[in-house]
N, C-alpha and C positions, 0 to 999 in steps of 0.2 A: 021658977028657981031651978027645977030640974033641967029646964031648957038652958038656963044660964050656966049651969054646971057642965052640960054637954058642950056648949059653945066654948067655955073656958078650957075643957079637956081637949077639944078639937084644936084650939089655939095653941095649947101646950104641946100637943102631938105634932102640929104643923111646925112649931118652933124647933122641936127636937129633930124632926125630919130634916129641916133646913140646916141645922147644926151638923147632923150626920153627913149630909151632902157636902157641906163646906169642908168638913174634916176629910171626907173621901177625896175631894178635889185637892186639898192640901197634901194628902198622902200621895196622890198621883203625881203632883208637881214635884214632891220630894223624891219619889222613885225615879222620875225622869231626870232630875238633877243628879241623882246618884249614878244613874246609867251613863249620863254625859261625862261625869267626873271619872268614872271607871274607864270609859272610852279614851279620855284624854290621857289617863295614866298609861294605858296600854300603848297608845300612840307614842307617848314619850319614851316608854321602855323600848319599844321597837326601834325608834330613832337612835336612842343611846346604844342599843345593841349593834345597829348598823355602823355608827360612828366608831365604836370600839373595834369592830371587825375591820373597818377601813384602816384604823390606826395600827392594828395588828399586822395587816397585810403590808402597810407601808414600812413598818419596823422590820418585818421579815425580808422585804425587798432590799432595804438599806443594809441589813445584816449580810444578805447574800452578795451584794455589791462590794461591801467591805471585805468580806471573806475572799471573794475573787481577786480583789486588788492585792490583799496581803498574800494570797497564794501566788500571784504573779511575782510579787516582790521576793517571796521566798525562793521561787524558782530562779529568779535573776541572781539572788545571793548564792544559791547553790552552784550555778554556772560560774560565777565570779570566783568562788572558793575553789572550784575544780581547776579553773584556769590558773589561779595562784599556786595551787599544789603542783600542777604540771610544770609551771615556770620554775618553782623551787627545785623540783626533781631534775630539770634540765641543768639548772645552775649547779646543783650538787654533783651531777655527772661530769660537768665541765670542770669543776674544781678538782674532782677526783682524778680526772685525766691530767690536769695540770700538775697535781701532786705526784702522780705516777711518773710523768715525764721528768719532773725535777728530781725525783728519787733515782730514776735511770741515769740522768745526767750526773748526779752526785756520785753514783756508783762508777760511772765511766771516768769521771775526774779522779776518783780514788784509785781506780785500776791504773790509769795513766800515771798518776803520781807514784804508784808502786813500781811501775815499770821503769820510770825515770830514776827512782831511788835505787833500784836493783842494777841499773846499768852503769 
């Protein structure tokens, strides 16, 4: 009977040991899965960061190109406005010259009319 109790105890201890080993193996498997999942998350985050960086660089490049294009247009408009101002100033001088001539001619006509009237 003592022998039977010892055999039963040995059997119980063996069963407990096997259960502990099984749990330890399950824990190792869980830890490995957890490590793999963390690695996948890190890889995914790194990929997302690279994609965002690439998108940011593309946006910066596009902005710089647009900025350069608009800057060129602004310079064209400034040159055009300057040319229009110069043309307007020339027209104004030409008109003033014509007005001055007309005024001189009117004065000359009035002078001559005065001489005719006086003679």
